[in-house]
C-alpha positions in Angstrom: 62.4 -25.4 -40.0 65.4 -26.8 -38.2 67.4 -24.5 -35.9 71.2 -24.6 -36.2 72.9 -24.5 -32.9 76.5 -23.4 -33.2 78.7 -24.6 -30.4 76.0 -26.8 -28.9 76.4 -30.3 -27.8 73.6 -32.8 -28.0 73.0 -32.4 -24.3 72.3 -28.7 -24.8 69.4 -29.5 -27.1 66.5 -30.3 -24.8 64.3 -33.3 -25.5 66.6 -34.6 -28.2 66.2 -38.3 -28.9 69.5 -38.4 -30.6 71.2 -37.3 -27.3 69.6 -40.2 -25.4 70.7 -42.6 -28.1 74.4 -41.3 -28.0 74.4 -41.4 -24.2 73.1 -45.0 -24.3 75.9 -45.9 -26.7 78.5 -44.3 -24.4 77.2 -46.2 -21.5 77.7 -49.4 -23.4 81.4 -48.7 -24.0 83.7 -50.9 -22.0 85.4 -49.1 -19.2 88.8 -49.9 -20.7 88.1 -47.7 -23.7 86.0 -45.0 -22.0 87.4 -41.7 -20.7 87.0 -40.9 -17.0 84.3 -38.3 -16.2 86.7 -35.5 -15.6 88.5 -35.9 -18.9 85.2 -36.3 -20.7 83.9 -33.0 -19.2 87.2 -31.2 -20.0 87.0 -32.4 -23.6 83.4 -31.3 -24.1 84.2 -27.8 -22.7 86.9 -27.5 -25.3 84.5 -28.7 -28.0 82.0 -26.0 -26.9 84.6 -23.3 -27.6 85.3 -24.7 -31.1 83.8 -23.0 -34.2 83.5 -26.4 -35.9 80.8 -27.7 -33.5 77.3 -27.5 -34.9 74.2 -29.3 -33.6 76.4 -31.6 -31.5 78.5 -32.7 -34.5 82.1 -31.9 -35.4 82.2 -30.4 -38.9 85.8 -31.7 -39.3 85.1 -35.4 -38.9 81.3 -35.7 -38.9 81.2 -37.4 -35.5 79.1 -36.6 -32.5 81.4 -34.7 -30.2 80.1 -36.5 -27.1 80.8 -39.9 -28.5 84.2 -39.0 -29.7 85.1 -37.4 -26.4 84.0 -40.5 -24.5 86.7 -42.7 -26.1 90.2 -42.7 -24.6 92.0 -43.3 -27.9 90.2 -40.5 -29.8 91.5 -36.9 -30.1 90.3 -33.6 -31.5 90.5 -33.8 -35.3 91.4 -30.2 -35.7 94.8 -28.9 -36.7 95.3 -27.5 -33.2 94.2 -30.7 -31.4 92.1 -29.0 -28.7 92.3 -32.3 -26.8 
């Protein structure tokens, strides 16, 4: 049985292979398209407070929150645009 983790990022799910895969993909992003560490952390904190975050994924767009937050040109897909 799979546990649903509301308001959890992939990094919050210990031992998750998917987290490692997403982090590897983020590390491969060119610096010109990657957000700085501070902005990335701020974005993820806002995602954690969102009711649409489940198991590290945004229910509005279907993306992994960590990957979306890592890209400069991306934004929150919600109506209120948390970031």
